[in-house]
C-alpha positions as CSV (number, residue, x, y, z in Angstrom):
1,M,14.3,12.4,5.4
2,S,14.5,8.9,6.5
3,G,12.7,5.5,5.9
4,L,9.8,4.1,8.0
5,T,11.8,1.2,9.8
6,L,10.2,-2.3,10.3
7,S,12.1,-4.9,12.7
8,G,11.3,-7.9,14.5
9,L,8.0,-7.5,14.1
10,T,5.7,-9.8,15.0
11,V,1.7,-10.6,15.2
12,D,-0.7,-13.0,16.3
13,R,-3.6,-13.7,15.2
14,G,-6.7,-16.2,16.2
15,G,-3.9,-17.2,18.0
16,R,-0.8,-18.3,15.8
17,P,1.8,-15.9,14.6
18,V,1.4,-15.0,11.1
19,V,3.6,-12.4,10.8
20,R,7.4,-13.6,12.6
21,G,10.1,-11.4,12.9
22,V,10.0,-9.0,9.6
23,S,12.6,-6.3,9.9
24,M,12.6,-4.4,6.8
25,E,13.3,-0.2,5.5
26,I,11.2,1.5,3.5
27,P,12.9,4.6,2.3
28,A,11.3,8.2,1.5
29,G,10.3,8.8,-2.0
30,E,11.0,4.9,-2.5
31,V,8.7,2.1,-4.2
32,T,9.0,-0.7,-1.9
33,A,7.2,-4.6,-3.0
34,L,5.9,-7.2,-0.8
35,L,5.7,-9.4,-2.6
36,G,4.0,-13.5,-2.3
37,P,1.1,-15.6,-1.9
38,N,-2.8,-15.4,-0.4
39,G,-1.9,-16.0,3.7
40,A,1.7,-15.6,3.9
41,G,0.7,-12.5,6.2
42,K,1.2,-9.6,4.2
43,S,-1.6,-7.9,5.5
44,S,-1.7,-8.4,8.0
45,L,2.3,-6.7,9.0
46,V,1.2,-3.5,7.2
47,L,-2.5,-3.5,10.2
48,A,-0.1,-4.9,12.3
49,V,2.2,-1.2,11.1
50,G,-1.1,0.8,10.9
51,G,-2.5,0.2,13.9
52,V,-5.4,-2.1,13.7
53,L,-2.9,-5.3,15.4
54,R,-0.8,-4.6,17.3
55,P,2.4,-6.5,17.1
56,R,3.9,-8.9,20.3
57,A,7.0,-8.1,19.8
58,G,9.1,-5.4,17.5
59,S,9.0,-2.3,16.6
60,V,8.3,0.4,14.1
61,V,9.9,3.2,13.8
62,V,10.0,6.3,12.1
63,D,12.8,9.7,13.3
64,G,14.3,7.7,16.3
65,V,10.1,7.5,17.9
66,N,8.5,3.5,18.2
67,H,5.3,3.7,17.2
68,A,4.6,-0.7,17.4
69,G,1.6,-0.8,19.4
70,R,0.0,3.6,19.2
71,R,-3.4,3.9,18.2
72,P,-4.0,4.2,14.7
73,E,-5.0,7.5,15.0
74,R,-1.7,8.8,16.9
75,I,0.3,6.2,13.3
76,R,-1.6,8.4,11.4
77,R,-0.5,11.0,13.2
78,A,3.3,10.5,12.9
79,G,3.2,10.7,8.9
80,I,1.5,7.0,8.4
81,A,-0.9,6.2,6.4
82,V,-2.5,2.4,5.2
83,V,-4.8,2.2,2.7
84,P,-6.1,-1.4,3.9
85,E,-7.6,-4.3,0.7
86,G,-11.2,-4.5,0.3
87,R,-11.6,-0.3,-0.5
88,R,-13.8,0.2,2.9
89,L,-15.7,3.4,2.0
90,L,-19.4,4.7,3.7
91,P,-21.2,3.8,0.8
92,E,-24.4,6.5,2.0
93,L,-21.2,9.3,1.7
94,T,-20.8,11.5,-1.5
95,V,-17.1,11.1,-2.5
96,E,-17.0,15.2,-1.5
97,D,-17.8,13.2,1.8
98,N,-15.4,10.6,2.3
99,I,-12.2,12.6,1.3
100,A,-13.4,15.3,4.3
101,V,-14.2,12.3,6.8
102,A,-9.8,11.9,6.4
103,T,-9.1,15.3,6.9
104,Y,-10.9,15.3,10.2
105,A,-7.4,16.1,12.4
106,L,-5.6,18.9,9.7
107,S,-6.5,22.4,10.3
108,R,-8.7,23.9,7.4
109,P,-5.8,25.2,5.6
110,A,-4.2,21.8,5.0
111,A,-7.7,20.1,4.7
112,R,-8.1,22.3,1.5
113,A,-3.8,22.0,0.4
114,G,-4.5,18.0,0.6
115,R,-7.4,18.1,-1.2
116,A,-6.7,20.0,-3.9
117,W,-3.7,17.3,-4.7
118,A,-5.9,14.2,-4.3
119,L,-8.4,15.8,-6.8
120,E,-5.2,17.1,-8.7
121,L,-3.6,13.1,-8.9
122,F,-7.8,11.8,-9.8
123,P,-9.5,14.0,-11.4
124,E,-11.9,12.0,-12.0
125,L,-13.3,12.1,-8.5
126,G,-13.8,15.5,-9.6
127,R,-16.3,14.9,-11.6
128,R,-18.2,12.4,-9.3
129,L,-18.2,14.4,-5.9
130,S,-21.5,14.0,-5.2
131,A,-21.9,10.6,-5.9
132,K,-22.1,8.3,-3.7
133,A,-19.7,5.8,-2.6
134,R,-22.1,2.9,-3.2
135,T,-22.6,4.0,-6.7
136,L,-19.2,4.3,-7.9
137,S,-17.4,1.8,-9.9
138,G,-14.9,-0.4,-8.0
139,G,-11.6,1.8,-10.4
140,E,-13.2,4.8,-8.8
141,Q,-13.8,3.3,-5.3
142,Q,-9.8,2.7,-5.3
143,M,-9.4,6.6,-5.9
144,V,-10.8,7.4,-3.0
145,V,-9.9,5.6,-0.7
146,I,-6.1,6.4,-2.2
147,A,-7.0,10.1,-1.8
148,Q,-8.2,9.0,1.5
149,A,-4.7,8.2,2.7
150,L,-2.8,10.8,0.7
151,V,-5.6,14.4,2.0
152,A,-3.3,14.6,4.9
153,R,0.1,14.4,2.8
154,P,1.6,11.6,4.9
155,R,5.6,10.7,4.3
156,F,4.6,6.8,4.3
157,L,1.8,4.9,2.2
158,L,1.0,1.7,2.7
159,L,-1.0,0.3,0.1
160,D,-2.1,-3.4,0.0
161,E,-3.3,-4.7,-3.0
162,L,-3.4,-1.8,-5.5
163,S,-5.2,-3.9,-8.2
164,L,-7.2,-6.7,-6.2
165,G,-10.7,-6.9,-9.0
166,L,-9.7,-4.1,-11.3
167,A,-9.3,-4.0,-14.7
168,P,-6.4,-3.7,-16.5
169,V,-7.3,-0.3,-17.9
170,V,-8.1,0.8,-13.8
171,V,-4.3,-0.7,-12.9
172,N,-2.7,0.8,-15.5
173,R,-4.3,4.7,-14.6
174,L,-3.6,3.8,-11.3
175,V,0.5,2.9,-11.8
176,P,1.9,6.6,-13.0
177,V,-0.5,7.8,-9.8
178,I,1.8,5.6,-7.5
179,R,4.8,6.7,-8.7
180,Q,4.3,10.5,-8.9
181,V,3.5,10.2,-5.1
182,A,6.8,8.4,-4.9
183,D,8.4,11.5,-7.0
184,E,7.1,13.6,-4.3
185,G,9.2,12.2,-1.2
186,I,6.7,10.1,0.3
187,G,7.8,6.2,1.2
188,V,5.3,3.1,-0.2
189,L,4.9,0.3,0.4
190,L,3.4,-1.8,-1.8
191,I,1.2,-5.1,-1.6
192,E,0.2,-6.4,-5.1
193,Q,-0.7,-9.6,-6.3
194,F,0.8,-9.5,-9.5
195,A,4.3,-9.2,-9.8
196,T,4.9,-7.1,-12.9
197,V,2.7,-4.4,-11.8
198,A,4.4,-4.4,-8.7
199,L,8.4,-4.0,-10.2
200,G,7.5,-2.3,-12.8
201,L,6.7,0.1,-10.6
202,A,9.8,-0.6,-7.4
203,Q,13.5,0.6,-6.5
204,R,12.8,-3.0,-4.0
205,A,11.5,-5.5,-3.4
206,S,10.9,-8.2,0.0
207,I,9.3,-11.1,-0.6
208,M,7.0,-12.6,2.1
209,E,6.1,-16.6,2.2
210,G,5.0,-18.7,6.1
211,G,5.4,-15.1,8.1
212,V,8.9,-14.3,7.4
213,L,10.8,-12.0,4.6
214,R,12.1,-15.0,2.3
215,Y,14.0,-12.1,0.8
216,S,15.1,-8.9,0.7
217,G,17.3,-6.5,-2.5
218,T,16.4,-4.5,-5.6
219,A,13.3,-5.1,-7.4
220,D,16.4,-5.2,-10.8
221,D,17.4,-8.1,-8.9
222,L,14.1,-9.7,-8.5
223,R,12.7,-8.8,-12.0
224,A,16.4,-10.9,-13.1
225,S,15.7,-14.1,-11.5
226,P,12.4,-15.8,-12.8
227,E,13.2,-19.2,-10.9
228,L,13.1,-17.4,-7.6
229,L,9.5,-15.2,-8.2
230,Q,8.3,-18.6,-9.3
231,S,9.3,-20.0,-6.5
232,A,7.5,-17.4,-4.0
233,Y,4.5,-18.1,-5.6
234,L,4.0,-21.7,-5.6
235,L,0.6,-21.4,-3.4
236,G,-0.3,-18.6,-6.1
237,G,1.4,-18.6,-9.7
238,A,-0.8,-18.5,-11.8
239,R,-2.7,-15.4,-10.6
240,A,0.6,-13.7,-11.0
241,A,1.5,-15.1,-14.2
242,A,-1.4,-14.0,-15.3
243,A,-0.9,-10.0,-14.8
244,P,-0.7,-7.5,-17.4
245,P,1.9,-5.8,-17.5
246,P,1.7,-1.4,-17.5
247,P,2.3,-0.3,-21.4
248,G,5.6,0.0,-21.7
249,Q,7.1,-2.9,-19.8
250,S,7.4,-6.4,-20.3
251,H,6.1,-9.5,-18.8
252,I,7.9,-11.6,-16.5
253,H,6.5,-15.4,-16.7
254,N,6.2,-16.6,-12.9
């Protein structure tokens, strides 16, 4: 299965470039971590890939087809699912209905299978199906938005800020789900504020700063280069260093 290829992607916001000629590959069946300080352009990159923002230049290619600039629903049909930062749910709808909304373009058999898989990944949600989204904890809300992205069995999952605002115990619950998703062949791009969490999951890693990629390579190489991580988080190093690593993983002091 081929990967998702970004080439020369440039995105403007407020009349200025916030993503500048970014090129990277998100291989199928692997987790690629995208690290960097606040304001680096990471979220804008994801929104551009997902069709929420229109790139000024560059391409978003799957199977030889360029999807850059297409509408979000067409990009979802191409197998690219985006979980933006902020856990955006319909607060007055139940968990069941929030998940159902994400299946509107699927056949009934595909919707049933996708829902079953999502609840297999997050059995906690099976006990909360009748609860309104506004009553959920932050961790439960994050599970629902990830479930929404996964019900269509996408080929690629772009996940912006997995751990933002969540307790370490919740993050440790989510980490194995992301690993399982990749093990099932889905390519994951993980934007994560805490390097320990991201590099514990990823096979590949990139660092973005000032709208450009400053590093691309293996997660192992980056884990072995604390000085590079320190440089990348010069504007946000305290948050990155404060991250509790998942169980069994060593902490990177960056």
